[in-house]
C-alpha positions in Angstrom: 40.3 70.9 -6.1 43.6 69.3 -7.1 45.8 71.6 -9.1 47.2 70.6 -12.5 50.7 70.6 -10.9 49.6 68.1 -8.3 48.0 65.9 -11.0 51.1 65.9 -13.1 53.3 65.2 -10.1 51.1 62.2 -9.1 51.5 60.8 -12.6 55.3 61.4 -12.6 55.8 59.6 -9.3 53.7 56.6 -10.0 55.5 53.3 -10.0 54.4 49.7 -10.0 53.8 48.1 -6.6 54.7 44.5 -6.2 54.8 44.2 -2.4 51.8 45.1 -0.3 51.1 45.7 3.4 48.9 42.7 4.2 48.0 44.2 7.6 46.2 47.1 5.9 42.7 47.1 4.5 41.3 48.8 1.4 38.4 51.0 2.4 35.0 51.1 0.6 35.7 54.7 -0.2 39.0 53.8 -1.9 37.3 51.1 -3.9 34.5 53.4 -4.9 36.9 56.1 -6.0 38.9 53.7 -8.2 35.9 52.1 -9.9 34.2 55.5 -10.4 37.4 56.9 -12.1 37.5 53.8 -14.4 33.9 54.5 -15.4 34.9 58.1 -16.3 37.5 57.1 -18.8 37.1 58.1 -22.5 34.9 55.7 -24.4 33.9 55.4 -28.0 30.3 56.7 -28.4 29.7 56.2 -24.7 29.3 52.5 -25.4 31.6 51.4 -22.6 32.8 48.3 -24.5 34.4 46.7 -21.5 33.5 45.1 -18.2 35.4 45.1 -14.9 35.6 42.0 -12.9 36.0 43.0 -9.2 37.9 40.2 -7.5 38.1 40.1 -3.7 38.1 36.4 -3.2 41.4 35.0 -1.9 40.7 31.7 -3.6 40.3 33.4 -7.0 43.5 35.5 -6.5 45.4 32.4 -5.5 44.4 30.7 -8.7 45.1 33.7 -10.8 48.6 33.9 -9.3 49.3 30.4 -10.7 47.7 31.0 -14.1 49.4 34.4 -14.6 52.9 33.0 -14.9 53.2 31.9 -11.2 53.4 35.4 -9.6 52.8 35.2 -5.8 52.3 38.9 -5.6 48.9 38.5 -7.2 47.8 36.3 -4.3 49.3 38.7 -1.8 47.6 41.8 -3.2 44.4 42.8 -1.4 42.3 43.4 -4.6 42.3 42.6 -8.3 40.5 44.1 -11.2 40.3 42.3 -14.5 39.5 44.6 -17.4 37.6 42.7 -20.1 37.1 43.8 -23.7 33.4 43.0 -23.9 31.1 42.9 -26.8 28.9 40.1 -25.4 26.8 42.6 -23.5 26.2 44.6 -26.7 25.2 41.5 -28.6 22.7 40.8 -25.8 21.4 44.4 -26.0 21.1 44.2 -29.8 19.1 41.0 -29.5 17.0 42.5 -26.6 15.8 45.4 -28.7 15.4 43.4 -31.9 18.4 44.6 -33.9 19.3 41.0 -35.0 15.8 39.6 -35.8 15.9 40.5 -39.5 13.1 43.1 -39.3 13.4 46.7 -40.4 16.4 47.6 -38.2 18.9 49.2 -40.6 20.8 45.9 -41.2 18.2 44.4 -43.6 18.8 40.8 -44.6 22.4 41.0 -43.3 21.3 41.3 -39.6 22.7 37.8 -38.8 26.1 38.9 -40.1 26.2 41.6 -37.4 25.6 39.1 -34.6 29.3 38.9 -33.9 32.0 41.6 -33.7 35.0 41.9 -35.9 38.5 43.2 -35.3 37.3 46.7 -35.9 35.1 46.5 -32.8 38.0 44.9 -31.0 40.3 47.8 -31.7 37.7 50.3 -30.4 36.8 48.2 -27.4 40.4 47.6 -26.5 41.1 51.3 -26.4 38.1 51.8 -24.1 39.4 49.0 -21.8 43.0 50.2 -21.4 41.8 53.8 -20.9 39.5 52.6 -18.0 42.4 50.6 -16.5 44.7 53.6 -16.6 42.1 55.9 -15.0 41.8 53.3 -12.2 45.6 53.4 -11.8 45.8 57.1 -11.4 42.8 57.2 -9.0 44.4 54.4 -6.9 47.5 56.5 -6.6 45.5 59.5 -5.6 43.8 57.6 -2.7 46.9 56.0 -1.4 46.9 52.6 -3.2 49.6 51.0 -5.2 49.0 49.1 -8.4 50.7 46.8 -10.8 49.5 45.8 -14.3 49.4 42.1 -15.0 49.5 41.4 -18.7 49.8 37.7 -18.1 46.0 37.6 -17.6 45.8 36.6 -21.3 47.8 33.4 -20.6 46.2 30.0 -20.1 43.1 31.1 -22.0 41.2 27.9 -21.4 41.6 28.0 -17.6 41.1 31.7 -17.2 37.9 31.6 -19.3 36.5 28.9 -17.1 37.7 30.5 -13.8 36.0 33.9 -14.6 33.0 32.5 -16.6 34.0 34.6 -19.6 31.5 34.2 -22.5 32.0 34.4 -26.2 32.9 37.9 -27.5 35.1 38.8 -24.5 38.8 39.0 -23.9 40.4 39.7 -20.5 42.9 42.3 -21.8 44.5 43.5 -18.6 44.5 43.0 -14.9 45.4 45.3 -12.0 46.4 44.2 -8.6 45.9 46.8 -5.9 46.8 47.3 -2.3 48.5 49.5 0.3 52.2 49.6 -0.6 54.5 47.9 1.9 56.8 50.9 1.7 57.5 53.8 -0.6 59.2 52.6 -3.8 61.6 54.6 -6.0 60.2 55.7 -9.2 61.2 53.5 -12.2 62.7 55.6 -14.9 61.2 55.3 -18.4 63.3 55.7 -21.5 62.2 58.5 -23.8 64.6 58.3 -26.7 62.8 57.5 -30.0 59.4 57.8 -28.3 57.8 60.9 -29.8 57.9 61.3 -33.6 57.0 64.5 -35.4 54.2 64.3 -37.9 54.8 60.8 -39.2 56.6 57.5 -38.2 60.3 57.6 -38.6 62.7 54.6 -38.4 65.6 55.2 -36.1 69.0 56.0 -37.7 72.3 54.7 -36.2 72.7 57.8 -34.0 69.2 57.3 -32.5 69.7 53.6 -32.0 72.9 54.3 -30.2 71.1 56.9 -28.1 68.4 54.3 -27.2 71.0 51.8 -26.2 72.9 54.3 -24.0 69.8 55.5 -22.3 68.6 52.0 -21.5 72.0 50.9 -20.3 72.3 53.9 -18.0 68.9 53.0 -16.4 70.0 49.3 -16.0 73.1 49.9 -14.1 74.9 48.2 -12.3 73.6 45.3 -14.4 74.6 46.7 -17.7 78.2 45.6 -18.1 78.6 46.3 -21.8 76.7 48.4 -24.4 73.4 46.8 -25.3 73.0 44.8 -22.1 69.5 46.0 -21.4 68.3 45.4 -25.0 69.7 41.8 -24.9 68.1 41.3 -21.5 64.7 42.3 -22.8 65.2 40.0 -25.8 66.1 37.0 -23.7 63.7 37.5 -20.8 60.7 38.8 -22.7 60.7 38.4 -26.4 62.0 34.8 -26.5 60.5 33.6 -23.2 58.2 30.7 -22.6 55.6 33.0 -21.2 55.5 35.1 -24.3 55.0 32.0 -26.4 52.1 31.1 -24.1 50.7 34.7 -24.4 50.8 34.5 -28.2 49.1 31.0 -28.2 46.4 32.2 -25.8 45.8 35.5 -27.6 45.0 33.5 -30.8 42.4 31.7 -28.7 41.0 34.9 -27.2 40.6 36.4 -30.7 38.7 33.4 -31.8 36.6 33.8 -28.7 36.0 37.4 -29.6 34.8 36.7 -33.0 32.8 33.7 -31.9 
């Protein structure tokens, strides 16, 4: 049995893997452990409002590498898992047992209005989905695999939807690429200033903002040449980037796909 100290140490040393050993294979036991751990994540009402698309086809990963902001590491990874916020299968179940046929099912004459999910369902399902993905990440680390989250799976909604045959009432919220790390990577530091707030939300004061800037710049050396370099880097490379504009455009389409 793994001790709590070992579990916490595994979480602490986890870092994203972007270079994989293409000569190594992922075993069936490793795949099973990762997928089982995902299925054991917390889930609202045990409804499991997500699906996992298990991608082993090189052709599919090659295409995803292009669609997800042209990242070759996706094609070079040995395995990919797309975590899909999924209410389609619940609509299918509701129809299957007669919940939406207008009979005495608790919904009364409004049964048809419940034939599609709203943003409330999306919020709950999204939490289920990311919890499952993170369980998969920790399990992968435990069995010797490296992982990297690919948020760009929400880009190019039209092409991704066609590639993965995603029906209405679904959103591919996150993707993991997995494989045997090419080497051991140093742990990426994570900033913690202004992260935990006591009892209620608190806007940062000048002192806290300065502390955030200093912490980020210290982690960004030797690239941080002046105070605020890391914050400006994030603003320019992420917030104002072309890929972020595409993510926003596509997310609007995915939310329309969710509602149906």
